[in-house]
C-alpha positions in Angstrom: 1.1 17.5 -23.5 1.0 20.1 -20.7 -1.1 19.3 -17.6 -3.3 22.4 -17.1 -5.8 21.2 -14.4 -4.1 19.7 -11.4 -5.7 18.3 -8.3 -3.4 17.9 -5.2 -4.7 15.4 -2.7 -3.2 16.1 0.7 -3.1 14.5 4.2 -3.3 16.3 7.5 -0.2 16.0 9.7 -0.9 13.9 12.8 -0.3 16.8 15.2 -2.8 19.0 13.4 -5.3 16.2 13.3 -5.2 15.6 17.0 -5.4 19.3 17.8 -8.5 19.7 15.6 -10.2 16.6 17.1 -9.4 16.9 20.8 -8.2 19.8 22.9 -6.7 17.4 25.4 -3.7 16.8 23.1 -1.2 16.0 25.8 -3.4 13.4 27.4 -4.0 11.7 24.0 -0.3 11.7 23.2 0.5 10.2 26.6 -2.1 7.5 26.2 -1.0 6.6 22.7 2.7 6.8 23.4 3.4 9.3 20.6 6.6 11.2 20.3 5.8 14.9 20.4 9.1 16.0 19.0 8.7 13.7 16.0 5.2 15.0 15.4 6.4 18.6 15.5 9.2 17.7 13.1 6.6 16.1 10.7 4.4 19.2 10.9 7.4 21.5 10.1 8.4 19.3 7.1 4.9 19.4 5.8 4.8 23.2 6.0 8.2 23.6 4.3 7.3 21.1 1.5 3.9 22.7 0.9 5.6 26.1 0.6 7.9 24.8 -2.1 5.1 23.2 -4.0 2.8 26.3 -3.8 5.6 28.6 -4.9 6.7 26.4 -7.8 3.1 25.9 -9.1 2.3 29.6 -8.5 5.0 30.5 -11.1 3.2 28.5 -13.8 0.4 30.8 -14.9 -1.0 28.3 -17.4 -2.0 25.8 -14.7 -5.0 25.7 -12.4 -4.4 24.0 -9.1 -6.8 22.8 -6.5 -6.0 21.3 -3.1 -8.4 18.7 -1.6 -8.2 16.8 1.7 -7.9 13.0 1.0 -11.0 12.3 3.0 -13.2 14.4 0.7 -12.4 12.6 -2.6 -14.9 11.2 -5.1 -14.6 9.7 -8.5 -16.6 12.5 -10.0 -14.2 15.1 -8.6 -11.1 13.3 -9.9 -12.5 13.1 -13.4 -12.4 16.9 -13.7 -8.5 17.1 -13.7 -5.7 16.2 -16.1 -3.3 15.1 -13.4 -3.6 14.0 -9.8 -0.8 14.9 -7.4 -0.6 13.5 -3.9 1.0 15.3 -1.0 1.7 13.0 1.9 3.2 9.6 2.0 2.5 6.2 0.3 -0.8 5.9 2.2 -2.1 9.1 0.7 -1.3 8.0 -2.8 -2.9 4.6 -2.2 -6.0 6.2 -0.8 -6.3 8.5 -3.8 -5.7 5.6 -6.2 -9.1 4.1 -5.2 -10.8 7.0 -6.9 -8.6 7.1 -10.0 -9.4 5.2 -13.2 -7.3 6.5 -16.0 -5.6 9.7 -14.8 -1.9 9.8 -14.2 -0.6 10.3 -10.6 2.5 12.1 -9.3 3.4 11.6 -5.7 5.1 14.2 -3.5 6.6 13.2 -0.2 5.5 15.8 2.5 7.7 14.3 5.2 11.1 13.5 3.7 13.4 12.8 6.6 15.7 9.9 5.7 17.1 9.8 9.2 13.7 9.6 10.9 10.7 7.3 11.0 9.0 9.2 8.2 7.3 8.2 5.0 8.9 5.3 3.0 8.0 7.1 -0.2 8.1 4.0 -2.4 5.5 5.3 -4.9 6.6 9.0 -4.7 8.5 10.9 -7.3 9.5 14.1 -5.5 10.2 15.8 -2.2 10.8 19.4 -1.1 14.4 19.4 -2.4 13.7 18.2 -6.0 10.1 19.2 -6.7 10.9 22.3 -8.9 13.1 20.2 -11.2 10.7 17.2 -11.2 7.8 19.5 -12.0 9.7 20.9 -14.9 10.4 17.4 -16.2 6.8 16.5 -15.7 5.5 19.3 -17.8 8.1 18.7 -20.5 7.1 15.1 -20.8 10.4 13.8 -19.6 9.2 11.7 -16.7 8.7 8.0 -17.4 5.2 6.6 -16.8 4.7 3.3 -15.2 1.6 1.2 -15.2 1.3 -0.4 -11.8 -0.7 -3.6 -11.8 -3.9 -3.4 -9.7 -6.3 -6.1 -8.6 -10.0 -6.3 -9.2 -12.0 -7.9 -6.4 -15.4 -9.6 -7.0 -17.3 -10.3 -3.8 -20.3 -12.7 -4.0 -20.6 -11.9 -7.7 -20.4 -8.1 -7.3 -17.3 -6.1 -8.4 -16.0 -3.9 -5.6 -15.3 -0.3 -6.5 -11.8 -0.1 -5.0 -9.0 -1.4 -7.1 -6.2 -2.9 -5.0 -2.8 -1.1 -5.5 -0.9 -2.9 -2.8 -2.7 -5.8 -1.2 -5.8 -7.3 0.3 -5.7 -9.2 3.6 -8.2 -12.0 4.0 -8.5 -12.7 7.7 -10.7 -13.3 10.7 -12.1 -10.1 12.2 -10.4 -10.8 15.6 -6.6 -11.0 15.5 -6.4 -13.9 18.0 -8.8 -16.1 16.1 -7.9 -18.6 13.4 -8.6 -17.6 9.8 -10.3 -20.5 7.9 -10.7 -20.4 4.1 -10.4 -22.4 0.9 -8.1 -21.2 -1.8 -8.7 -22.2 -5.4 -6.4 -21.7 -8.4 -7.3 -23.5 -11.6 -7.6 -27.2 -10.6 -5.8 -26.7 -7.4 -7.9 -26.3 -4.3 -6.9 -26.3 -0.6 -8.5 -25.7 2.8 -6.3 -23.7 5.1 -6.2 -22.6 8.8 -3.8 -19.7 9.3 -3.3 -16.1 10.5 -4.7 -14.9 7.3 -3.8 -14.7 3.6 -2.2 -11.7 1.8 -3.1 -11.4 -1.9 -0.7 -8.8 -3.3 0.3 -6.9 -6.4 3.9 -6.5 -7.4 4.1 -3.3 -5.4 3.5 -5.0 -2.0 6.5 -5.2 0.2 4.4 -6.8 2.9 4.0 -10.0 0.7 7.8 -10.0 0.1 8.6 -9.9 3.8 6.0 -12.6 4.5 7.7 -15.1 2.1 6.7 -14.0 -1.4 8.9 -12.8 -4.2 9.5 -9.6 -6.3 7.3 -9.5 -9.4 7.4 -7.2 -12.4 5.7 -3.9 -11.6 3.9 -3.8 -14.9 3.1 -7.5 -15.1 -0.3 -9.1 -14.8 0.7 -11.7 -12.3 0.0 -11.3 -8.6 0.8 -13.4 -5.6 -0.7 -14.9 -2.5 1.1 -15.6 0.8 -0.5 -17.4 3.8 0.7 -16.3 7.2 1.5 -19.0 9.8 -0.2 -21.8 7.9 -1.3 -24.6 10.2 -0.1 -28.0 9.0 -2.0 -30.9 10.5 -4.5 -33.7 9.9 -6.7 -31.6 7.5 -3.8 -30.3 5.5 -0.7 -32.5 6.0 1.0 -31.5 2.7 0.0 -27.9 1.8 0.6 -26.9 -1.8 -0.8 -23.3 -1.7 1.1 -21.6 1.1 2.6 -19.2 -1.4 2.3 -18.8 -5.1 1.6 -16.6 -8.1 -1.7 -16.4 -10.1 -3.6 -14.5 -12.7 -6.9 -15.6 -11.1 -7.6 -16.7 -7.6 -10.8 -17.7 -5.7 -11.2 -17.6 -1.9 -14.2 -19.2 0.0 -14.8 -18.1 3.6 -15.1 -20.6 6.3 -15.4 -17.9 9.0 -18.4 -16.4 10.6 -16.6 -13.1 11.1 -14.1 -12.9 8.2 -13.0 -9.6 6.8 -11.3 -8.2 3.7 -8.9 -5.3 4.3 -7.9 -3.4 1.1 -4.6 -1.4 1.1 -4.5 -1.1 4.8 -7.1 -0.7 7.5 -9.4 2.0 6.2 -11.3 0.0 3.6 -12.9 -3.2 4.8 -15.6 -5.6 3.7 -17.3 -8.4 5.6 -16.3 -11.8 4.4 -18.5 -14.1 6.4 -19.3 -17.8 6.2 -19.9 -19.0 2.7 -18.7 -15.7 1.0 -16.8 -16.0 -2.2 -14.1 -13.8 -3.4 -12.6 -13.7 -7.0 -9.4 -11.9 -7.6 -8.0 -11.0 -11.0 -6.0 -8.1 -12.7 -7.8 -4.8 -12.9 -7.1 -1.5 -14.7 -3.5 -0.4 -13.9 -2.6 2.9 -12.2 -0.4 5.3 -14.2 2.3 6.6 -11.9 4.7 9.3 -13.2 8.4 9.6 -12.1 8.6 6.4 -10.1 12.1 5.9 -8.7 13.3 2.5 -9.6 16.1 2.7 -7.1 13.4 2.7 -4.3 12.3 -0.8 -5.5 15.8 -2.2 -5.0 16.0 -0.8 -1.5 12.4 -1.6 -0.6 12.5 -5.3 -1.6 15.4 -6.4 0.4 14.3 -9.7 2.0 15.2 -10.2 5.6 17.9 -12.9 6.1 16.7 -16.3 7.0 16.6 -17.7 10.5 20.1 -16.7 11.6 19.6 -18.4 15.0 18.8 -21.7 13.4 21.8 -21.3 11.0 24.1 -20.5 14.0 22.9 -23.6 15.9 23.5 -25.8 12.8 27.0 -24.3 12.5 27.8 -25.0 16.1 26.4 -28.5 15.9 28.6 -29.2 12.9 31.6 -28.2 15.1 30.6 -30.7 17.8 29.7 -27.9 20.1 26.9 -28.8 22.6 25.2 -27.2 25.6 
């Protein structure tokens, strides 16, 4: 099958974004501590990558291509195309995924600088160096398709439109406040006080770093990880600090609780008495996923090296 109608969802480089929103660019950069040289490098990479993509697609006369800014997407727009390409980083692909039901996605890294603090590119299949070859493989049907598990959220009995590709954070609205909630999985139920709970798909590196584990990308299972769980009189022996599930319920004990889906841009109030149900949703079809990225991405940080060093010194009868 040849993809004849392609929508490219793009992000605007930070430098261009600031210039369009505020003429006092230098003042904003100083206030936010941004590195101007890095922003200029990002913008240059974006221009070079876009030129490669446009020239490659321009040679394919059988294909109709439209570009759309990611902030202007809608489900009705996405339905008109055979294939969705994203041009940006992982965040751009995640944002586009919330409007995609059954269309395949192909991610292009617009800021591929391995030596710099650029896009991680976990979900992305191509960059400016290999896009022509990857596009050829794509149209020849030679790129493997992966079905990434997503989560369906049901808040107070109503399904939320956004399917979770990465993770949802259940937390108090104010970072300094304690998050209070009840987690329920089957017959297991537990009240918790913490810094919030991450409920994550297999794609979430955040959950791994917080103490979770790597799960099969195409599996139905997801995981939950509670951050800085308080252990005390009300919960002396916690049993649900981390775990996997195929269905999970969360009950809010917070007046100002929040749900944050795949980052900070999508949020839903989760106030006192609110009920959240989490279960597998329709997967996202991603073309050309680089499995080597997963191996690099999911390297767990080593355990407490300081504590291990202290124990080692103690064993050698070294004191201070």
